[in-house]
C-alpha positions in Angstrom: -17.9 -6.5 6.8 -16.3 -10.0 6.7 -12.6 -10.2 6.9 -9.8 -12.3 8.5 -7.9 -10.7 11.4 -4.5 -11.9 12.3 -3.8 -10.4 15.8 -0.1 -10.9 16.3 -0.1 -11.1 20.1 -0.4 -14.0 22.5 -0.8 -14.3 26.2 2.2 -14.3 28.5 4.9 -13.4 26.0 6.4 -10.7 28.2 6.7 -8.4 25.2 6.2 -4.8 26.2 4.3 -4.2 22.9 1.8 -6.8 24.0 1.3 -10.6 23.7 1.7 -12.5 20.5 0.8 -14.4 18.2 -2.8 -15.4 18.4 -4.8 -15.9 15.2 -8.5 -15.2 15.3 -10.6 -15.9 12.2 -14.0 -14.4 11.2 -15.9 -14.9 8.0 -13.3 -15.0 5.2 -13.8 -12.8 2.1 -13.0 -14.5 -1.3 -9.3 -14.3 -1.7 -7.4 -12.9 -4.7 -4.9 -15.5 -5.3 -1.9 -14.9 -7.6 0.6 -17.6 -6.4 3.1 -17.2 -9.3 3.2 -13.4 -9.0 3.4 -13.7 -5.2 6.6 -15.8 -5.5 8.1 -13.4 -8.0 7.2 -10.4 -5.9 8.8 -11.8 -2.8 12.1 -11.9 -4.6 11.5 -8.7 -6.6 10.7 -6.6 -3.5 14.0 -7.6 -1.9 15.9 -6.5 -5.1 13.9 -3.2 -5.2 14.7 -2.5 -1.6 18.4 -3.1 -2.2 18.2 -0.7 -5.2 16.9 2.1 -3.0 13.3 1.1 -2.4 14.0 0.8 1.4 15.0 4.4 1.6 11.8 5.4 -0.3 9.7 3.3 2.1 11.4 4.9 5.1 10.9 8.4 3.9 7.3 7.6 3.0 6.2 6.9 6.5 8.5 9.3 8.4 6.7 11.4 10.9 3.5 9.4 11.0 1.7 8.8 14.3 -1.5 7.2 15.7 -3.4 4.4 13.9 -2.4 3.7 10.3 -4.0 1.6 7.6 -1.7 0.2 5.0 -3.5 -0.9 1.8 -1.9 -3.7 -0.2 0.8 -4.5 2.4 2.2 -7.3 0.2 4.9 -9.3 2.1 5.3 -6.6 4.8 8.4 -4.8 3.5 7.0 -1.5 4.9 6.6 -2.8 8.5 10.2 -2.2 9.6 10.0 1.5 8.6 7.1 2.7 10.7 8.2 5.2 13.4 7.6 4.6 17.1 4.8 7.2 17.3 2.6 4.8 15.2 0.4 3.0 17.8 -1.0 0.4 15.3 -0.8 -0.5 11.7 -3.7 -2.4 10.1 -2.2 -4.0 7.1 -4.7 -5.1 4.4 -3.5 -7.7 1.9 -5.9 -9.9 -0.2 -3.3 -12.3 -1.7 -3.0 -15.4 0.6 0.7 -16.2 0.1 1.8 -12.5 0.5 -0.5 -12.1 3.5 1.1 -15.2 5.2 4.6 -13.6 4.6 3.3 -10.3 6.0 2.2 -12.1 9.1 5.7 -13.4 9.6 7.2 -9.9 9.0 4.7 -8.4 11.5 6.1 -10.6 14.3 9.4 -8.7 14.2 8.1 -5.2 13.5 8.9 -2.5 16.0 5.3 -1.3 16.0 2.1 -3.4 16.5 0.8 -4.7 13.2 -2.5 -6.4 12.6 -2.7 -8.1 9.2 -6.1 -8.4 7.7 -7.6 -10.0 4.6 -9.5 -7.3 2.6 -9.8 -5.4 -0.6 -8.9 -1.8 -1.3 -12.3 -1.1 -2.7 -14.0 -2.4 0.5 -11.7 -1.7 3.4 -12.4 -3.4 6.8 -12.6 0.0 8.5 -15.2 2.3 10.0 -15.6 5.9 8.9 -12.8 8.1 10.0 -11.1 5.4 12.0 -7.5 6.1 11.0 -5.0 8.9 11.3 -3.1 8.0 8.2 -3.2 5.7 5.2 -0.2 4.3 3.3 -0.2 2.9 -0.3 3.1 1.6 -1.8 3.1 0.1 -5.3 -0.5 -1.0 -5.0 -2.8 1.5 -6.8 -1.4 0.1 -10.1 -3.1 -3.2 -9.5 -6.5 -2.5 -7.9 -9.3 -2.9 -10.5 -11.0 0.3 -9.5 -8.6 3.0 -8.3 -11.3 5.6 -7.8 -13.3 3.3 -5.6 -10.2 2.4 -3.6 -9.3 6.0 -3.1 -12.9 6.8 -2.0 -12.6 4.0 0.5 -9.3 5.3 1.8 -10.7 8.7 2.3 -13.8 7.3 4.1 -11.5 5.4 6.5 -9.4 8.5 7.3 -10.4 11.1 9.9 -10.7 14.7 8.7 -7.2 16.0 8.4 -5.7 12.5 8.1 -2.9 11.9 5.7 -2.5 9.7 2.7 1.1 8.8 2.0 1.8 7.3 -1.5 4.7 5.7 -3.4 3.5 4.4 -6.8 4.8 3.8 -10.3 2.7 5.8 -12.8 2.2 7.0 -16.3 5.2 8.9 -17.8 4.8 12.6 -17.2 5.6 13.7 -20.8 3.8 12.4 -23.9 5.9 10.3 -26.2 7.9 7.1 -26.3 7.5 5.9 -22.7 3.8 6.5 -22.7 3.5 4.5 -25.9 5.5 1.7 -24.3 3.3 1.8 -21.2 0.1 1.6 -23.3 1.4 -1.3 -25.3 2.5 -3.1 -22.1 -0.9 -2.6 -20.5 -2.7 -3.9 -23.6 -0.6 -7.1 -23.9 1.2 -9.2 -21.3 2.1 -6.9 -18.4 -1.2 -7.1 -16.5 -1.2 -10.9 -16.9 2.4 -11.2 -15.6 2.0 -8.8 -12.7 -1.4 -9.5 -11.1 -3.4 -6.9 -13.0 -0.8 -4.1 -12.8 -1.3 -1.2 -15.1 1.7 1.0 -15.9 -0.2 3.9 -17.5 -2.3 5.2 -14.6 -2.3 8.9 -13.7 -2.3 8.2 -10.0 -1.6 11.8 -8.9 -4.7 13.0 -10.7 -6.7 10.2 -9.3 -5.7 11.2 -5.8 -6.8 14.8 -6.4 -10.0 13.7 -8.1 -10.9 11.6 -5.0 -11.0 14.8 -3.0 -7.6 14.7 -1.4 -5.5 17.9 -1.1 -2.0 17.0 -2.4 0.6 18.8 -0.3 3.7 17.3 -1.6 4.5 15.4 -4.9 7.9 14.1 -6.1 8.4 12.5 -9.5 11.4 10.3 -10.1 12.7 7.3 -12.0 13.1 4.1 -10.0 15.5 2.3 -10.1 17.8 5.2 -10.9 20.2 3.0 -12.9 19.8 0.2 -15.4 17.4 -0.4 -18.2 14.2 1.7 -18.1 11.0 -0.4 -17.8 7.4 0.6 -18.3 7.2 0.8 -14.5 10.1 3.2 -14.1 8.3 6.5 -13.7 7.3 6.9 -10.0 5.7 9.4 -7.7 5.8 9.8 -3.9 4.2 12.3 -1.7 1.5 13.1 0.8 -2.1 14.3 0.6 -4.6 15.3 3.2 -8.3 14.4 3.7 -9.8 17.8 4.0 -11.7 18.7 7.1 -14.8 19.8 5.2 -16.5 19.0 1.9 -16.1 22.6 0.7 -12.4 22.0 0.4 -12.9 19.4 -2.3 
């Protein structure tokens, strides 16, 4: 499958994690470019982390080990939070500006990060290649969440974990759900690179065959005006070891 690999190591650096940064390029997939959104997101992600997002990111990846694939890595805000037991993060990001920023963030990460150009619905991964997968504020934007989750499950080994931190449809019917449907039908997806606020991501994860072991619902940010993207979930799910568990 064609993709661009940015291997952030070079010869003779003396870095115990390995040499950096060499860039090797294979056939490039068509990019999904959202330059205006990318600029906004770079600022917005900093604000979100200062409002508590950094703690959510840290908790999301706590305890992970082995090889991890991060889907929709954005500008690399997750990289600083991976624990030392993670041997490699393959970070998939299709947006060129955000991917370039992620490359810069990877150079100072405490774990080895390989940034790749790819799509959630067609991951640059072999079957069962990874021990864990991470999605953070990305399943709202992918055109086909079911296809993306099927790909994530394909890339995970049996028993591998999916860690998720996403904004989702409001749990209770009523005012917020109406606001979300209105936002999705008007300007919100155009302003935020196809983002949909009314997706039931928890159900989608279960429908993809994952076994959800932990699910936490909360509002984020906890203070200030409530936006259509305020309802959030975080948690972990497991790729079952056999098809009968589905």
